[in-house]
C-alpha positions in Angstrom: -34.7 -200.1 -96.0 -36.3 -196.9 -94.5 -35.1 -193.7 -95.6 -34.0 -192.7 -92.0 -32.1 -196.2 -91.9 -30.5 -195.3 -95.2 -29.4 -191.9 -93.8 -28.1 -193.7 -90.8 -26.0 -196.0 -92.7 -24.5 -192.9 -94.7 -23.5 -191.2 -91.4 -20.1 -192.3 -91.2 -16.8 -190.8 -89.4 -14.1 -192.6 -91.6 -14.1 -190.1 -93.9 -16.2 -192.1 -96.6 -19.3 -190.4 -95.8 -20.8 -187.3 -94.1 -19.3 -187.2 -90.8 -21.3 -187.7 -87.9 -22.3 -185.4 -85.0 -19.9 -185.2 -81.7 -21.4 -187.8 -80.0 -21.2 -190.5 -82.8 -17.7 -189.1 -83.6 -14.9 -191.6 -82.8 -12.1 -191.0 -80.4 -8.5 -189.8 -81.2 -7.0 -193.3 -80.7 -9.8 -194.6 -82.7 -9.1 -192.4 -85.8 -5.7 -192.6 -85.5 -6.1 -196.7 -85.7 -8.0 -196.5 -88.7 -6.3 -193.4 -90.8 -4.2 -193.7 -93.8 -2.2 -191.0 -93.5 -2.4 -187.1 -93.8 -4.6 -187.0 -96.5 -7.5 -189.1 -94.8 -7.1 -186.9 -91.5 -7.4 -183.6 -93.4 -10.3 -185.2 -95.3 -12.2 -186.0 -92.0 -11.4 -182.3 -90.6 -12.9 -180.6 -93.5 -15.7 -182.9 -93.7 -16.5 -182.2 -89.9 -15.6 -178.2 -90.5 -18.4 -178.4 -93.0 -21.0 -180.4 -90.8 -20.5 -178.1 -88.1 -20.7 -174.9 -90.1 -23.9 -176.1 -91.6 -25.5 -177.0 -88.1 -24.5 -173.8 -87.0 -26.2 -171.8 -89.7 -29.4 -173.9 -89.2 -29.6 -173.2 -85.3 -28.3 -169.8 -85.5 -31.1 -166.9 -84.6 -28.8 -164.2 -85.7 -29.4 -162.4 -89.2 -26.0 -162.2 -89.8 -25.4 -166.1 -90.3 -22.2 -165.6 -92.3 -20.3 -164.4 -89.1 -20.0 -167.6 -87.8 -16.5 -169.3 -86.4 -15.1 -172.6 -85.3 -14.0 -173.7 -82.0 -10.0 -173.7 -81.3 -10.0 -177.2 -80.7 -9.7 -179.0 -83.1 -10.4 -176.9 -86.3 -7.9 -174.1 -85.8 -5.1 -175.9 -84.1 -4.9 -178.6 -86.7 -5.1 -176.2 -89.5 -2.5 -174.0 -87.9 -0.4 -177.2 -87.2 -0.7 -178.1 -90.9 0.2 -174.7 -92.3 3.3 -174.6 -89.8 4.5 -178.1 -90.7 3.8 -177.3 -94.4 6.3 -174.1 -94.0 8.9 -175.6 -91.8 9.3 -178.4 -94.2 9.8 -176.1 -96.9 12.5 -174.4 -95.0 14.2 -177.3 -94.2 14.0 -178.4 -97.7 15.8 -174.9 -99.0 18.5 -175.1 -96.5 19.3 -178.7 -97.7 19.2 -178.1 -101.3 20.2 -174.5 -101.3 22.7 -174.2 -98.4 24.1 -170.4 -98.0 27.6 -169.3 -99.4 29.9 -168.9 -96.5 32.4 -166.1 -97.5 36.0 -165.3 -96.2 36.3 -165.2 -92.5 36.4 -161.7 -91.0 39.5 -160.0 -90.2 39.7 -159.2 -86.5 42.3 -156.5 -87.3 40.5 -154.5 -89.6 37.2 -152.6 -89.0 35.0 -152.9 -92.3 34.0 -149.4 -93.7 30.5 -149.9 -93.5 28.7 -152.1 -90.7 25.1 -152.6 -90.4 22.7 -155.1 -88.8 20.3 -157.6 -90.3 17.6 -156.1 -92.6 15.0 -156.5 -89.6 16.9 -154.3 -87.4 17.7 -151.3 -89.5 15.0 -149.3 -87.7 16.8 -149.9 -84.7 19.9 -149.1 -85.9 18.5 -145.8 -87.7 17.1 -144.6 -84.2 20.9 -144.9 -82.9 21.9 -142.4 -85.5 19.5 -139.3 -84.4 22.5 -137.6 -82.8 21.5 -134.4 -85.0 18.2 -134.0 -82.8 20.3 -134.3 -79.3 20.0 -130.8 -78.2 23.0 -128.6 -77.1 21.8 -126.8 -73.9 23.3 -123.2 -73.1 22.8 -123.9 -69.5 25.5 -126.6 -70.0 27.8 -124.4 -71.8 26.4 -125.6 -75.4 27.2 -129.1 -74.3 24.7 -131.8 -74.6 22.9 -133.2 -71.8 23.7 -136.8 -72.8 25.8 -138.7 -75.6 24.5 -139.3 -78.8 24.8 -142.8 -78.3 22.7 -142.8 -75.1 20.3 -140.5 -77.0 19.7 -143.3 -79.6 19.5 -146.1 -76.9 16.9 -143.7 -75.3 14.7 -143.3 -78.8 14.6 -147.0 -79.1 13.4 -147.3 -75.8 10.6 -144.6 -76.5 9.7 -146.2 -79.7 9.1 -149.4 -78.5 7.5 -148.6 -75.6 4.8 -146.6 -77.8 4.1 -149.5 -79.5 3.6 -151.7 -76.4 0.7 -149.0 -75.0 -1.1 -148.7 -78.2 -3.2 -152.1 -77.7 -4.1 -150.4 -74.2 -4.8 -147.0 -75.6 -7.2 -148.1 -78.4 -9.8 -150.3 -77.0 -12.5 -149.8 -79.6 -14.3 -152.8 -81.1 -13.6 -151.4 -84.7 -11.5 -153.9 -87.0 -11.5 -151.8 -90.2 -9.3 -148.6 -90.8 -12.3 -147.0 -91.9 -13.9 -147.1 -88.2 -11.3 -145.1 -86.7 -9.3 -143.2 -89.4 -7.2 -141.4 -86.4 -5.2 -144.8 -85.6 -5.2 -145.9 -89.0 -3.5 -143.0 -90.0 -1.0 -143.5 -86.9 -0.2 -147.2 -88.2 0.6 -145.8 -91.6 2.7 -143.3 -90.2 4.5 -145.8 -88.3 5.1 -148.0 -91.0 6.5 -145.5 -93.3 8.6 -144.3 -90.2 10.1 -147.4 -90.0 10.9 -147.5 -93.7 12.3 -144.2 -93.9 14.3 -144.6 -90.7 15.9 -147.9 -92.2 16.7 -146.3 -95.1 18.5 -143.5 -93.0 20.5 -146.1 -91.1 22.3 -147.0 -94.5 23.1 -143.1 -95.1 26.5 -144.2 -95.8 25.0 -146.1 -99.0 22.7 -143.5 -100.1 23.1 -141.5 -103.3 21.6 -138.3 -101.8 22.2 -135.7 -99.6 22.3 -137.0 -95.9 20.2 -133.8 -94.4 17.7 -134.5 -97.2 17.4 -137.8 -96.1 17.1 -136.8 -92.5 14.4 -134.4 -93.6 12.5 -137.2 -95.3 12.9 -139.7 -92.2 10.5 -137.3 -90.7 8.1 -135.5 -93.0 7.3 -138.8 -95.3 5.3 -140.4 -92.2 3.7 -137.2 -91.7 2.5 -136.8 -95.1 1.6 -140.4 -95.3 -0.4 -140.2 -92.1 -2.4 -137.1 -93.1 -3.4 -138.6 -96.6 -4.3 -141.7 -94.9 -6.6 -139.7 -92.3 -8.0 -137.6 -94.9 -9.2 -140.4 -97.6 -10.5 -142.4 -94.5 -12.4 -139.7 -93.1 -14.2 -139.1 -96.4 -15.1 -142.6 -96.6 -16.7 -142.7 -93.3 -19.5 -140.5 -94.8 -20.3 -143.0 -97.6 -21.3 -146.5 -98.1 -18.4 -148.3 -96.7 -18.9 -146.6 -93.2 -22.6 -147.8 -93.1 -21.5 -151.5 -94.2 -18.8 -151.7 -91.5 -21.1 -150.2 -88.7 -24.0 -153.0 -89.7 -21.3 -155.4 -90.1 -19.9 -155.1 -86.4 -23.4 -154.2 -84.9 -24.6 -158.0 -84.5 -27.8 -158.0 -82.7 -30.4 -161.1 -82.4 -33.6 -160.2 -84.5 -36.4 -158.8 -82.4 
């Protein structure tokens, strides 16, 4: 038996050897008929991914051969389905073994002293409490142009609208904060503001002065954003900035 015939015999697509190229890979139905479970399918997936990565690296003309990706199907989709199935299974297992405790039914005749939404909506609930920022216009005799409730709803619209237009404003090719310190500072400031406004939404439970909590809600995002901008601006002049420039400017060799 020659070396070529031996290599051909070793190339198999059933998971027991090196996965064959696409033209020799069995169809999905054939693979499903011969599979022996999820472990076999997972093994074939990783073997094929390894082979295609090796072929791409050998055929690539780029200097940066480490920056290579896999196609969406089947690599990314199968991987994401496996991960999603794992977490869904964990949620079902926890819900079956540790069901949530159900307390006493609510009393419709009495209003609770403290009303709070779910924790992931604290930021929106906090925006509804921005009544102190609602100006009293002297031209209206010291009255407000709109009610505090409507002012809070408008604040939600403005904040959500700003988040929605950010991807259209920042169209750069940068992928790391050091590339664009300004946008990174805006992002850090937004995250801090989401945390501070969430804390302010539960001001009835805070062991501190309400006015101080209100001031910190808007001061901490500004301070955090400025510190982020200053640190990243300093890093731009150093080694990491040059490294990022080389990394994201992929060019074929001349």
